[in-house]
Structure formats: structure tokens, C-alpha cells
C-alpha positions in Angstrom: 0.0 -0.1 0.1 1.4 3.4 -1.0 2.3 6.1 1.8 4.6 9.0 2.3 7.9 8.2 4.0 9.8 10.2 6.4 12.4 9.4 8.9 11.1 10.0 12.5 13.0 12.3 14.8 14.5 9.9 17.5 13.3 10.2 21.1 15.1 12.4 23.6 18.5 11.1 25.0 16.7 10.2 28.4 13.9 8.4 26.8 16.2 6.7 24.3 18.3 5.3 27.2 15.0 4.0 29.1 13.9 2.4 25.8 17.1 0.7 25.3 17.1 -0.6 28.9 13.5 -2.1 28.5 14.1 -3.6 25.3 17.2 -5.4 26.6 15.2 -6.7 29.6 12.5 -8.1 27.4 15.1 -9.8 25.1 17.1 -11.2 28.1 13.8 -12.6 29.7 12.6 -14.3 26.4 16.2 -15.7 25.7 16.3 -17.1 29.3 12.9 -18.8 29.0 13.6 -20.2 25.6 15.3 -23.3 26.8 12.8 -23.9 29.7 9.7 -24.6 27.8 10.5 -28.0 26.5 7.8 -29.7 28.2 5.2 -27.0 27.6 2.8 -27.1 24.7 4.1 -24.7 22.0 1.8 -21.8 20.9 2.8 -21.3 17.3 0.8 -18.1 16.5 2.0 -14.8 15.3 -0.2 -12.8 17.7 -0.5 -15.3 20.4 2.6 -17.5 20.2 6.1 -18.1 19.5 6.1 -16.7 16.0 5.7 -13.3 17.5 8.3 -13.8 20.1 10.7 -14.8 17.1 9.8 -11.6 15.0 10.9 -9.3 17.9 14.0 -11.3 18.6 15.1 -11.2 15.0 14.5 -7.5 14.8 16.4 -6.9 18.1 19.3 -9.2 16.9 19.8 -7.0 13.7 19.6 -3.8 15.9 22.3 -5.2 18.2 24.1 -7.0 15.5 24.1 -9.8 17.8 24.1 -13.4 16.3 23.5 -15.1 19.7 20.1 -13.3 19.8 19.4 -14.3 16.2 20.0 -17.9 17.4 17.5 -17.6 20.1 15.0 -16.2 17.5 15.7 -19.0 15.3 15.0 -21.6 18.1 11.7 -20.0 18.7 10.8 -20.0 14.9 12.0 -23.6 14.6 9.6 -24.7 17.5 6.9 -22.8 15.8 7.4 -24.5 12.3 7.6 -27.9 14.1 4.3 -27.3 15.9 2.3 -26.0 13.2 1.4 -29.0 11.4 -0.3 -30.4 14.5 -2.0 -27.0 15.4 -4.7 -27.3 12.8 -5.9 -23.9 13.2 -5.5 -21.7 10.0 -6.5 -18.3 11.5 -4.1 -15.3 11.7 -3.9 -14.7 15.4 -2.8 -17.9 16.6 -2.7 -20.3 13.6 -1.0 -21.1 10.4 -1.8 -18.1 8.3 -0.1 -15.8 10.9 2.9 -18.0 11.1 3.3 -18.0 7.3 2.9 -14.3 7.2 5.8 -14.1 9.9 8.1 -16.3 7.8 7.4 -14.4 4.6 8.3 -11.2 6.4 11.4 -12.6 7.7 12.4 -13.9 4.3 11.7 -10.6 2.6 13.7 -8.8 5.2 16.6 -11.1 4.8 16.4 -12.4 8.4 16.3 -15.9 7.3 17.2 -17.9 4.0 14.8 -17.9 1.0 14.6 -21.7 1.2 12.1 -21.2 3.8 9.7 -20.3 1.0 8.9 -24.1 0.9 7.0 -23.7 4.1 4.7 -21.1 2.6 4.1 -23.4 -0.5 3.2 -26.2 1.8 0.3 -24.4 3.4 -1.1 -22.1 0.5 -3.9 -24.2 -0.5 -4.9 -25.3 2.9 -5.1 -21.6 4.1 -7.0 -20.6 0.9 -9.5 -23.4 1.4 -10.0 -22.6 5.0 -10.4 -19.0 4.3 -13.2 -19.6 1.7 -14.9 -22.0 4.0 -14.9 -19.4 6.8 -16.3 -16.6 4.3 -19.0 -19.1 3.3 -20.1 -19.2 6.9 -20.1 -15.4 7.1 -17.1 -15.6 9.6 -15.5 -12.3 8.6 -13.1 -11.8 11.4 -9.6 -10.6 11.2 -8.1 -12.4 14.1 -10.1 -15.6 14.0 -12.0 -15.9 10.8 -11.7 -15.5 7.1 -10.3 -11.9 6.9 -6.9 -12.4 8.4 -6.1 -15.6 6.2 -7.3 -13.6 3.0 -5.1 -10.6 3.7 -2.1 -12.9 4.2 -3.1 -14.8 0.8 -3.0 -11.3 -1.0 0.7 -11.6 -0.8 0.6 -15.1 -2.5 -1.3 -13.9 -5.7 1.4 -15.4 -8.3 -0.4 -18.6 -7.5 -3.5 -18.8 -9.8 -5.2 -21.1 -7.4 -4.9 -18.4 -4.6 -6.0 -15.5 -7.0 -9.1 -17.7 -7.9 -9.9 -18.3 -4.2 -9.5 -14.6 -3.4 -12.2 -13.7 -6.1 -14.5 -16.3 -4.5 -14.0 -14.9 -1.0 -15.0 -11.3 -2.3 -18.1 -12.9 -4.1 -19.2 -14.5 -0.6 -18.5 -11.2 1.2 -20.7 -9.6 -1.5 -23.6 -12.0 -1.0 -23.7 -11.9 2.8 -23.9 -7.8 2.7 -26.9 -6.5 4.6 -28.2 -3.4 2.8 -29.5 -0.6 4.8 -30.6 2.6 2.9 -28.0 2.4 0.3 -25.2 1.3 2.6 -23.9 -1.9 3.4 -22.7 -3.8 6.6 -22.5 -7.4 7.6 -23.6 -9.3 10.7 -20.5 -10.4 12.6 -20.0 -13.5 15.2 -18.6 -11.4 17.9 -21.8 -10.2 19.6 -24.0 -11.4 16.7 -24.5 -7.9 15.6 -23.1 -5.2 13.2 -19.6 -4.7 14.6 -17.5 -2.0 13.2 -14.3 -2.8 15.0 -10.8 -3.5 13.2 -10.1 -6.6 15.1 -13.3 -8.6 14.7 -15.5 -6.5 12.6 -16.3 -4.2 9.6 -13.4 -2.0 9.7 -11.0 -5.1 9.2 -13.1 -6.3 6.3 -13.0 -2.9 4.8 -9.1 -2.7 5.0 -8.9 -6.2 3.4 -11.2 -5.1 0.6 -8.9 -1.9 0.1 -5.9 -4.2 -0.2 -7.5 -6.6 -2.6 -8.5 -3.6 -4.6 -5.1 -2.4 -4.7 -3.8 -5.8 -6.0 -6.4 -5.6 -9.0 -8.9 -8.3 -7.7 -12.6 -7.7 -8.6 -12.0 -4.0 -8.6 -15.4 -3.1 -9.9 -17.2 -5.0 -7.4 -15.0 -4.1 -4.5 -15.3 -0.4 -5.4 -19.1 -0.6 -5.0 -18.9 -2.8 -1.8 -16.2 -0.3 -0.2 -18.0 3.0 -1.1 -21.2 1.8 0.5 -19.7 -0.1 3.5 -17.5 3.1 4.2 -20.7 5.2 4.1 -22.2 2.9 6.7 -19.0 3.4 9.0 -19.4 7.1 8.5 -23.1 7.1 9.6 -22.2 5.6 12.9 -20.5 8.8 14.0 -22.0 10.0 17.3 -23.8 13.2 16.9 -22.7 14.6 20.2 -19.7 12.9 21.1 -18.7 12.9 24.8 -15.3 10.7 24.7 -15.3 9.0 21.3 -16.6 9.7 17.8 -17.8 6.1 17.0 -19.3 3.5 19.2 -17.9 0.0 19.9 -20.5 -1.9 17.8 -23.1 0.3 16.1 -25.3 3.4 17.1 -28.4 1.4 16.5 -27.6 -0.6 19.6 -27.5 2.5 21.8 -23.7 2.5 21.8 -22.4 6.0 22.5 -18.7 5.6 23.5 -15.8 3.2 22.6 -12.4 2.7 24.1 -9.2 4.0 22.6 -7.1 1.2 21.0 -6.1 -0.8 18.1 -8.9 -3.4 18.6 -12.1 -1.4 19.0 -13.2 2.2 18.5 -12.4 5.2 16.5 -8.9 4.3 15.3 -10.0 1.3 13.5 -12.7 3.1 11.7 -10.2 5.9 10.7 -7.8 3.3 9.4 -10.4 1.7 7.2 -11.3 5.2 5.7 -7.7 6.0 5.2 -6.9 2.8 3.4 -9.9 3.3 1.0 -9.3 7.1 0.5 -5.7 6.3 -0.4 -6.4 3.3 -2.9 -9.2 5.3 -4.7 -7.7 8.6 -4.2 -10.4 10.3 -2.4 -8.9 13.5 -0.8 -12.1 14.3 1.1 -12.1 10.9 2.9 -8.4 11.1 3.3 -9.2 14.6 5.2 -11.9 12.8 7.4 -9.7 10.1 8.5 -7.0 12.5 9.6 -9.6 14.4 11.4 -10.7 11.3 13.4 -7.0 10.6 14.1 -6.7 14.2 15.4 -9.5 13.9 17.6 -8.1 10.7 19.0 -4.8 12.3 19.5 -6.4 14.5 22.2 -7.9 11.5 24.3 -5.0 11.1 26.8 -6.9 10.0 29.9 -5.9 6.3 30.5 -8.9 5.4 32.8 -11.6 7.2 30.8 -10.4 5.7 27.5 -10.2 2.1 29.0 -6.3 1.7 28.7 -5.2 -0.6 31.3 -2.1 -2.1 30.1 1.0 -1.6 27.8 -0.1 -3.9 25.0 -0.6 -3.4 21.3 -4.2 -4.7 21.3 -5.8 -2.2 23.6 -2.9 -0.5 25.5 -0.4 2.2 25.3 2.2 0.5 22.9 -0.5 0.0 20.3 -1.3 3.8 20.4 2.4 4.8 20.3 2.8 2.7 17.2 -0.4 3.8 15.4 0.3 7.5 15.9 3.8 7.0 14.8 2.6 5.4 11.5 0.2 8.2 10.9 3.2 10.7 11.4 5.1 8.7 8.8 2.1 9.0 6.5 1.2 12.5 6.9 4.1 14.4 8.5 1.5 16.0 10.9 3.4 17.1 14.1 0.5 16.3 16.3 0.8 12.7 15.4 4.6 12.9 16.4 3.8 14.3 19.6 1.0 12.0 20.5 3.2 8.9 19.5 5.9 10.0 21.8 3.3 10.7 24.6 2.0 7.2 24.4 5.6 5.9 24.2 6.4 7.4 27.5 3.2 6.0 28.9 4.4 2.4 27.8 7.6 2.8 29.9 5.8 4.3 32.8 3.1 1.6 32.9 5.6 -1.2 33.6 5.2 -0.8 37.2 4.2 -4.3 38.6 6.9 -6.1 40.7 5.0 -9.4 40.1 4.6 -8.6 36.3 6.9 -9.7 33.3 9.7 -6.8 33.2 7.2 -4.7 34.9 4.2 -5.5 32.7 0.8 -7.1 33.4 -1.9 -7.5 30.8 -5.6 -7.3 31.3 -4.4 -6.4 34.9 -3.1 -9.9 35.7 -2.0 -11.9 32.7 1.6 -12.5 32.2 2.1 -12.7 28.4 5.1 -12.9 26.2 2.9 -12.6 23.0 2.9 -10.0 20.4 -0.6 -8.7 20.4 -1.1 -8.8 24.1 2.3 -9.3 25.6 6.0 -8.2 26.0 7.1 -9.1 22.4 4.7 -6.6 21.0 5.9 -4.0 23.3 9.5 -4.8 22.5 8.8 -4.4 18.8 7.1 -1.1 19.4 10.0 0.3 21.3 12.4 -0.9 18.5 10.4 1.1 16.0 11.2 4.2 17.7 15.0 3.9 17.5 15.3 3.9 13.7 13.7 5.1 10.5 10.3 3.9 8.9 11.7 0.7 7.7 11.9 -0.6 11.3 8.2 -0.5 11.4 7.4 -2.5 8.2 6.2 -5.4 10.4 3.1 -3.4 11.4 1.3 -4.4 8.2 0.3 -7.5 10.1 -1.8 -4.9 12.2 -3.4 -3.6 9.1 -1.4 -0.2 9.7 0.2 -0.3 6.3 
């Protein structure tokens, strides 16, 4: 997906020092436990398992120019690959499609050898069939259903079988749409209602469709679906907002507020509008997306905005990453300042003596994962120590 590139000014010397110490602590912890998990069931997922841990450690090994750390990363990755055949799940969060996306990213970034493409070839058709099956069941969920797998498969379009399955997926999405006064939406499994979130709902579906449009799949059909589904999202805007501009699910359910985070709320809606505006060249909608992000950049109260941890999913690290990405897209200074605010909050929230490197997730969970754990925090912190190329991994979060 196209975007404007600009190197981000590095954090202050004090903040940089704190970031380096925290990253080193995270990496040391992950290295120390890598040999102690032999008797445990391996979780292979990208967002909720070893693949996400490996991704962080590979980036950190490059940053430090340390082959020993790369060896630890490879150990996590090899354990992941060994376990995915028995994992059966195909979804993006904890299953095979997320692992394959991680491997593909590592190959492209020259972290691992190109021979590993054989792993991707092995699972392509299985993932495609599962994604189509989920879509046929109207299971349009980015983390756990069809959408995450379908997004991954967009990177495998040289295979005509995959391209054909992507076309069928879009046909199913079109067939399940709910028409509401010249707008489109879908019923989602989470809550059994119209869900406008990025993680489980309509915003995630719209980002997938924008990416498929960019890749030239079913363009005319997608343009119609997208224009009317984006209009549905826009119509969910709260008339007199108190905290957020958009609800958690849908205004027709009486929702009048949503949290501030990657998973639910205004930011996911803004990302869907942004991606659509970019691929079709709609300047007015690009401006609208920026307005939503600017509104969100002024939401700083952690308690009021339901920010309870440092995670990417619904915590401070995710906000730091998102606003950094929006600064790279737009060069708008408010986004840079906001990203640095949430970066500092990510360091401050590591305050628990009985946590992992000071962090707890959902108040008491001790997680090493990417989406809801310390590996994700480590990746976010690393992104602030280099130029925009250090954040290319955020495509897995639908940010780029």
C-alpha cells in the first residue's frame, strides 16, 4: 500500500536510554525462558505465540548486530514451524496463516534464508480453502476468521489457485452484505451484531477489501462494496460525542462510546477510511480520516479511555505505534507528539513487581505474545529507534 515516507526524529536522549534498557530486559527474559519450555505445549501463533516472539528477537538481533540473539530467535521460529502441522488452526491470530505471514516477512527482510519459502508453498492451498470456508459461513473476522487469512493470501497471488480463491472470497462477502438505505454492512460473530471494529468487525473487512482492490482483484465489485460500507461506517458517527466519535459496535444498539485502542473504536474506523481513501484517491475521505485521528490524539486519560495495560491490542504501545505510523504517512506534528506521549506511557506502565519486566496484561495476565504481551511492546519500542523501515512489520496489524 502506498504512503509518504519520512524518518522519525529519535526520542530524547533520556527516553532513548530508558527504551534501550527496557528492550534489553525483554530480550533477556525471552532468551532465558527459551530453553525452559521444552515440556510445555508450544503456541505457534504470530499474535499469540512463538512466531511473534521470534519476530521481535530477529529485529532486536539486527539492531544489536548480535548473532547469539538471532540464534534464540531461530530457536523460537523452529519450534513454531515444528508445531504448526499439529496446530490445525488456520487463523491469523494463533494459527498457520499468521505464522506463514511472519516467515514471509522474515524472508523478505533477509532475516532468514529464501529456502524457507517451501514452508509457505506447503500451506497455501490449505489456508485458501479454510479462508473460503470461513467466508462461506460469514465468519468475517480479522483475528480468528476469514479476513486475516485472506489478507495474508494477497501476498501469494502469483499462484493462480490463490487468486481464484480470493475472487470467490469477495463474491461471498458481497453475497452476505446487509443493505441499509444504500449502505452495506455485515452481521459478525462477535456479539452477533453489526460490529464496526478493526479486530473482529467491519473496519477489518474494509481494510482487506481496500488491499484486494489495490492488488487488482474484482476491482469494480470491490469499489461498490467499499464505497457503501465506508458510508455505513461514517453514518455511525456519534452526533454529540462525549468521549469517542464512534461506538464499539453500532449506534443503532445505543452505543455512545468506545475505548481508545487498536482493537475497537475510532482508530479502527479511521484506518478503514484511510486505506480506502488512499487506494481510490479520495482526498475528502483522506481528510476525514485525519480528522478522526486528530480527535483521538487528544484523548489522553488512561482510565476514561479504558487503557489498562501496555499492550498493542488495547494498550499504550499500540497507540504509540499507530500515531507514529500516521506521522510517517502525513508528517503532521500532532501525531508525532502523540506517539511520543504514548511511548512514554508505555514505559511508565511497567510498574508491577510481580509482572513480566514490570508488565501485566488485562491487569493480571503475564504474556510474552505480540498482540497482548512483551514481544509486541519490544517491537514497538524498537520502532522508535530507527527510520520507518523498522516498522514495516506493522502491516500485520493493518497499519500499512
